[in-house]
C-alpha angles and dihedrals in degrees: 000000000000126000090197094081111087122223090248095054115099112241115257113264090009091189094062124101093258102049087131089064111063106215119232088228137016112271136163132172121255099195098056139010129249116247133181116281090009116174102221119181122207116208130194139158139218127197109043093127104045123099095222140049135011129319104243126209134185135199120198132185106196122214110236088205092058109042118189114220119221103030110160143142104305091229089065096054131080119248091250093050092047091052092050094047092046088057090051093049093050089050101041108030119100087232140346136180139177125222132187147183116209126227091260091056091047089053091048099042103024121248097275095054092041090054091053090051091050091051091052089050092053093052092044088055097058116116090221125049111241122228090215140356131226116199128196111242136026101295132057126191124224113280102169091253131067111292134185131187117225117201108229087002093151088073095036110042120053096215091051089048089054091049091050090053095049093047093047094049092046095050094044089054090053090051089052090054091049089049090055088055098042109020093166090072096060096226089157089066108038100022091223097306116139096260122155089258093053094045091049091051090047091053093046102043104019131230124321123222085254093060119106102247094198093059113100102242092047094042091052091054092050092050086059086068093248113153123233112266 
């Protein structure tokens, strides 16, 4: 969110569902029109790049009557700040939901298609039906309601920011659980991404059942006739 907007300045597009959240830059949808009391869901994912675990998505419909200060791209927030904001989102949002696609689905579908499926699951899990959906990125799956992708939306659209925070916190918690089961892999440090530490552990100990077998570093280990741990 921008600090350049003074408190006395009216928010851009004051009639849109997020008038309580002054946008850092002017933005309006092109695939649907704002209307009063619109239920707009923001959707984001975490976990496309890691070698292990699910890709996790979140969908959030914010409550205009209960704005949440400090929403931003989850990658720009500290772990402590993300955790606090995630609690606020779960408490104050009109609706929120998590979706996921497991490693086996990623291997079967490919990571892009699996991510779209996980996004659909997150929106389907909302307790309130959205009027429209905004998705971080340049592609949006079919949700049964108007949907629009927003490039860098996790830093531009408050509901997408909220979704990015929930998804990040949820997946990090899953990596902490996996670390408790397999501490030698260092999941608490790299969260499953292909860092030097992770690649070295993969080479030394071999893949886990939770590893994505279609991803290059894991696939190469399996072609060496190494069994899953």
